N, CA, C and O atoms as a GROMACS GRO file, in nm:
protein
  268
    1MET      N    1   5.570  12.178  11.947
    1MET     CA    2   5.592  12.305  11.882
    1MET      C    3   5.742  12.320  11.855
    1MET      O    4   5.824  12.306  11.946
    2GLU      N    5   5.774  12.349  11.733
    2GLU     CA    6   5.914  12.364  11.694
    2GLU      C    7   5.956  12.509  11.711
    2GLU      O    8   5.889  12.600  11.663
    3SER      N    9   6.067  12.530  11.778
    3SER     CA   10   6.115  12.668  11.797
    3SER      C   11   6.221  12.700  11.691
    3SER      O   12   6.291  12.612  11.641
    4GLU      N   13   6.229  12.825  11.660
    4GLU     CA   14   6.322  12.874  11.558
    4GLU      C   15   6.446  12.929  11.627
    4GLU      O   16   6.436  13.015  11.715
    5LEU      N   17   6.561  12.882  11.588
    5LEU     CA   18   6.688  12.933  11.641
    5LEU      C   19   6.730  13.052  11.557
    5LEU      O   20   6.744  13.041  11.435
    6ARG      N   21   6.750  13.166  11.621
    6ARG     CA   22   6.786  13.287  11.548
    6ARG      C   23   6.917  13.343  11.601
    6ARG      O   24   6.940  13.350  11.721
    7PHE      N   25   7.002  13.383  11.508
    7PHE     CA   26   7.126  13.451  11.542
    7PHE      C   27   7.110  13.595  11.496
    7PHE      O   28   7.141  13.629  11.382
    8ASP      N   29   7.062  13.677  11.585
    8ASP     CA   30   7.026  13.814  11.551
    8ASP      C   31   7.045  13.901  11.674
    8ASP      O   32   7.041  13.851  11.787
    9LYS      N   33   7.064  14.027  11.654
    9LYS     CA   34   7.078  14.119  11.766
    9LYS      C   35   6.941  14.142  11.830
    9LYS      O   36   6.843  14.167  11.760
   10VAL      N   37   6.937  14.133  11.961
   10VAL     CA   38   6.814  14.156  12.037
   10VAL      C   39   6.822  14.296  12.097
   10VAL      O   40   6.923  14.332  12.158
   11LEU      N   41   6.716  14.374  12.080
   11LEU     CA   42   6.713  14.512  12.125
   11LEU      C   43   6.608  14.533  12.233
   11LEU      O   44   6.499  14.476  12.227
   12ASN      N   45   6.642  14.615  12.332
   12ASN     CA   46   6.542  14.655  12.431
   12ASN      C   47   6.462  14.772  12.373
   12ASN      O   48   6.488  14.814  12.260
   13ILE      N   49   6.368  14.825  12.449
   13ILE     CA   50   6.279  14.928  12.395
   13ILE      C   51   6.354  15.055  12.356
   13ILE      O   52   6.321  15.118  12.255
   14ASP      N   53   6.453  15.095  12.434
   14ASP     CA   54   6.530  15.215  12.400
   14ASP      C   55   6.607  15.196  12.270
   14ASP      O   56   6.607  15.283  12.184
   15GLN      N   57   6.671  15.081  12.257
   15GLN     CA   58   6.748  15.051  12.136
   15GLN      C   59   6.657  15.038  12.014
   15GLN      O   60   6.690  15.086  11.906
   16ALA      N   61   6.542  14.971  12.032
   16ALA     CA   62   6.448  14.953  11.922
   16ALA      C   63   6.394  15.087  11.874
   16ALA      O   64   6.386  15.111  11.753
   17ALA      N   65   6.357  15.173  11.966
   17ALA     CA   66   6.305  15.305  11.929
   17ALA      C   67   6.410  15.383  11.851
   17ALA      O   68   6.379  15.448  11.751
   18LYS      N   69   6.534  15.377  11.896
   18LYS     CA   70   6.642  15.448  11.826
   18LYS      C   71   6.662  15.390  11.686
   18LYS      O   72   6.679  15.465  11.590
   19GLU      N   73   6.662  15.258  11.674
   19GLU     CA   74   6.681  15.192  11.545
   19GLU      C   75   6.568  15.229  11.448
   19GLU      O   76   6.591  15.240  11.327
   20MET      N   77   6.448  15.247  11.501
   20MET     CA   78   6.331  15.279  11.418
   20MET      C   79   6.316  15.429  11.394
   20MET      O   80   6.230  15.471  11.317
   21HIS      N   81   6.399  15.509  11.459
   21HIS     CA   82   6.390  15.655  11.451
   21HIS      C   83   6.253  15.704  11.501
   21HIS      O   84   6.193  15.795  11.444
   22MET      N   85   6.207  15.641  11.608
   22MET     CA   86   6.080  15.676  11.671
   22MET      C   87   6.110  15.702  11.819
   22MET      O   88   6.213  15.661  11.872
   23SER      N   89   6.017  15.770  11.884
   23SER     CA   90   6.034  15.791  12.027
   23SER      C   91   5.993  15.664  12.102
   23SER      O   92   5.917  15.582  12.050
   24LYS      N   93   6.043  15.649  12.221
   24LYS     CA   94   6.007  15.536  12.305
   24LYS      C   95   5.856  15.535  12.330
   24LYS      O   96   5.793  15.429  12.329
   25SER      N   97   5.798  15.653  12.354
   25SER     CA   98   5.653  15.661  12.381
   25SER      C   99   5.573  15.622  12.257
   25SER      O  100   5.467  15.560  12.269
   26TRP      N  101   5.622  15.657  12.136
   26TRP     CA  102   5.552  15.616  12.013
   26TRP      C  103   5.552  15.464  12.003
   26TRP      O  104   5.450  15.403  11.970
   27LEU      N  105   5.667  15.403  12.031
   27LEU     CA  106   5.680  15.258  12.022
   27LEU      C  107   5.588  15.189  12.123
   27LEU      O  108   5.525  15.089  12.090
   28GLN      N  109   5.581  15.242  12.245
   28GLN     CA  110   5.494  15.184  12.346
   28GLN      C  111   5.348  15.192  12.303
   28GLN      O  112   5.271  15.098  12.324
   29LYS      N  113   5.310  15.302  12.244
   29LYS     CA  114   5.171  15.324  12.201
   29LYS      C  115   5.134  15.236  12.082
   29LYS      O  116   5.018  15.195  12.068
   30HIS      N  117   5.230  15.206  11.995
   30HIS     CA  118   5.204  15.134  11.871
   30HIS      C  119   5.265  14.994  11.867
   30HIS      O  120   5.297  14.945  11.759
   31MET      N  121   5.283  14.930  11.981
   31MET     CA  122   5.348  14.799  11.985
   31MET      C  123   5.280  14.696  11.895
   31MET      O  124   5.349  14.615  11.831
   32LYS      N  125   5.150  14.696  11.889
   32LYS     CA  126   5.079  14.596  11.809
   32LYS      C  127   5.088  14.625  11.659
   32LYS      O  128   5.065  14.536  11.578
   33GLU      N  129   5.120  14.748  11.623
   33GLU     CA  130   5.128  14.786  11.482
   33GLU      C  131   5.270  14.782  11.429
   33GLU      O  132   5.291  14.782  11.308
   34GLY      N  133   5.365  14.778  11.517
   34GLY     CA  134   5.505  14.781  11.476
   34GLY      C  135   5.560  14.642  11.455
   34GLY      O  136   5.484  14.546  11.443
   35PRO      N  137   5.692  14.630  11.451
   35PRO     CA  138   5.753  14.498  11.433
   35PRO      C  139   5.723  14.408  11.552
   35PRO      O  140   5.702  14.455  11.663
   36LYS      N  141   5.722  14.278  11.527
   36LYS     CA  142   5.692  14.181  11.632
   36LYS      C  143   5.787  14.201  11.749
   36LYS      O  144   5.908  14.213  11.732
   37CYS      N  145   5.728  14.202  11.869
   37CYS     CA  146   5.810  14.211  11.989
   37CYS      C  147   5.780  14.091  12.078
   37CYS      O  148   5.677  14.024  12.062
   38TYR      N  149   5.869  14.065  12.169
   38TYR     CA  150   5.860  13.949  12.258
   38TYR      C  151   5.870  13.999  12.401
   38TYR      O  152   5.954  14.082  12.432
   39GLU      N  153   5.783  13.948  12.488
   39GLU     CA  154   5.791  13.983  12.630
   39GLU      C  155   5.869  13.874  12.701
   39GLU      O  156   5.832  13.757  12.700
   40VAL      N  157   5.978  13.916  12.763
   40VAL     CA  158   6.066  13.823  12.835
   40VAL      C  159   6.093  13.881  12.972
   40VAL      O  160   6.154  13.988  12.982
   41GLY      N  161   6.051  13.815  13.075
   41GLY     CA  162   6.077  13.862  13.211
   41GLY      C  163   6.020  14.001  13.238
   41GLY      O  164   6.080  14.079  13.311
   42GLY      N  165   5.905  14.031  13.178
   42GLY     CA  166   5.840  14.160  13.200
   42GLY      C  167   5.897  14.274  13.116
   42GLY      O  168   5.858  14.389  13.133
   43LYS      N  169   5.990  14.242  13.026
   43LYS     CA  170   6.049  14.344  12.937
   43LYS      C  171   6.017  14.307  12.793
   43LYS      O  172   6.006  14.189  12.758
   44TYR      N  173   6.002  14.409  12.710
   44TYR     CA  174   5.977  14.387  12.569
   44TYR      C  175   6.107  14.393  12.492
   44TYR      O  176   6.190  14.482  12.514
   45LEU      N  177   6.125  14.297  12.400
   45LEU     CA  178   6.246  14.286  12.321
   45LEU      C  179   6.211  14.268  12.174
   45LEU      O  180   6.107  14.211  12.141
   46TRP      N  181   6.298  14.316  12.087
   46TRP     CA  182   6.279  14.307  11.942
   46TRP      C  183   6.404  14.249  11.880
   46TRP      O  184   6.515  14.271  11.928
   47PHE      N  185   6.385  14.173  11.771
   47PHE     CA  186   6.498  14.131  11.689
   47PHE      C  187   6.524  14.243  11.589
   47PHE      O  188   6.431  14.298  11.530
   48ARG      N  189   6.649  14.277  11.571
   48ARG     CA  190   6.686  14.383  11.478
   48ARG      C  191   6.638  14.352  11.336
   48ARG      O  192   6.593  14.442  11.265
   49SER      N  193   6.646  14.227  11.296
   49SER     CA  194   6.603  14.190  11.160
   49SER      C  195   6.453  14.213  11.141
   49SER      O  196   6.410  14.250  11.032
   50ASP      N  197   6.372  14.192  11.246
   50ASP     CA  198   6.228  14.221  11.237
   50ASP      C  199   6.204  14.370  11.219
   50ASP      O  200   6.115  14.411  11.144
   51ILE      N  201   6.284  14.451  11.287
   51ILE     CA  202   6.271  14.597  11.273
   51ILE      C  203   6.308  14.640  11.132
   51ILE      O  204   6.240  14.723  11.072
   52MET      N  205   6.416  14.584  11.078
   52MET     CA  206   6.460  14.619  10.942
   52MET      C  207   6.352  14.581  10.840
   52MET      O  208   6.326  14.657  10.747
   53GLU      N  209   6.291  14.465  10.856
   53GLU     CA  210   6.183  14.424  10.765
   53GLU      C  211   6.063  14.516  10.778
   53GLU      O  212   6.001  14.552  10.678
   54TRP      N  213   6.029  14.554  10.900
   54TRP     CA  214   5.916  14.643  10.924
   54TRP      C  215   5.941  14.779  10.859
   54TRP      O  216   5.851  14.837  10.797
   55ILE      N  217   6.062  14.830  10.872
   55ILE     CA  218   6.097  14.960  10.813
   55ILE      C  219   6.075  14.957  10.661
   55ILE      O  220   6.028  15.055  10.603
   56LYS      N  221   6.110  14.846  10.598
   56LYS     CA  222   6.092  14.834  10.453
   56LYS      C  223   5.945  14.846  10.411
   56LYS      O  224   5.916  14.884  10.298
   57THR      N  225   5.853  14.813  10.501
   57THR     CA  226   5.710  14.816  10.468
   57THR      C  227   5.648  14.953  10.492
   57THR      O  228   5.533  14.976  10.455
   58ARG      N  229   5.722  15.044  10.554
   58ARG     CA  230   5.667  15.176  10.589
   58ARG      C  231   5.659  15.266  10.467
   58ARG      O  232   5.740  15.255  10.375
   59PRO      N  233   5.560  15.355  10.466
   59PRO     CA  234   5.554  15.452  10.356
   59PRO      C  235   5.672  15.547  10.361
   59PRO      O  236   5.742  15.554  10.463
   60GLU      N  237   5.696  15.618  10.254
   60GLU     CA  238   5.803  15.719  10.249
   60GLU      C  239   5.788  15.812  10.369
   60GLU      O  240   5.679  15.862  10.394
   61GLY      N  241   5.892  15.835  10.442
   61GLY     CA  242   5.887  15.922  10.558
   61GLY      C  243   5.882  15.843  10.688
   61GLY      O  244   5.906  15.900  10.794
   62GLY      N  245   5.853  15.713  10.682
   62GLY     CA  246   5.865  15.630  10.799
   62GLY      C  247   5.742  15.600  10.878
   62GLY      O  248   5.703  15.484  10.888
   63LYS      N  249   5.678  15.700  10.936
   63LYS     CA  250   5.565  15.674  11.025
   63LYS      C  251   5.442  15.634  10.948
   63LYS      O  252   5.416  15.686  10.839
   64PRO      N  253   5.363  15.540  11.004
   64PRO     CA  254   5.239  15.502  10.938
   64PRO      C  255   5.139  15.616  10.941
   64PRO      O  256   5.149  15.707  11.024
   65ASP      N  257   5.042  15.612  10.851
   65ASP     CA  258   4.938  15.715  10.848
   65ASP      C  259   4.861  15.713  10.980
   65ASP      O  260   4.823  15.606  11.027
   66GLU      N  261   4.839  15.826  11.037
   66GLU     CA  262   4.766  15.839  11.164
   66GLU      C  263   4.621  15.872  11.132
   66GLU      O  264   4.577  15.986  11.152
   67THR      N  265   4.546  15.775  11.081
   67THR     CA  266   4.405  15.799  11.046
   67THR      C  267   4.313  15.742  11.149
   67THR      O  268   4.192  15.753  11.136
   0.00000   0.00000   0.00000
């Protein structure tokens, strides 16, 4: 398996929630629907570039439809 070397800022859950303009609890509840996250040593981490790409896919206003 080939691994990808990335030079990107890594964010913890507090930083990721702030970057996404979402609450920490929203991010915890919607982890599978949001940007890809990685579990490392029992903590969840996000690449800032993944968050920026995810934000681009969101409808106007940011949050996905709650249907």
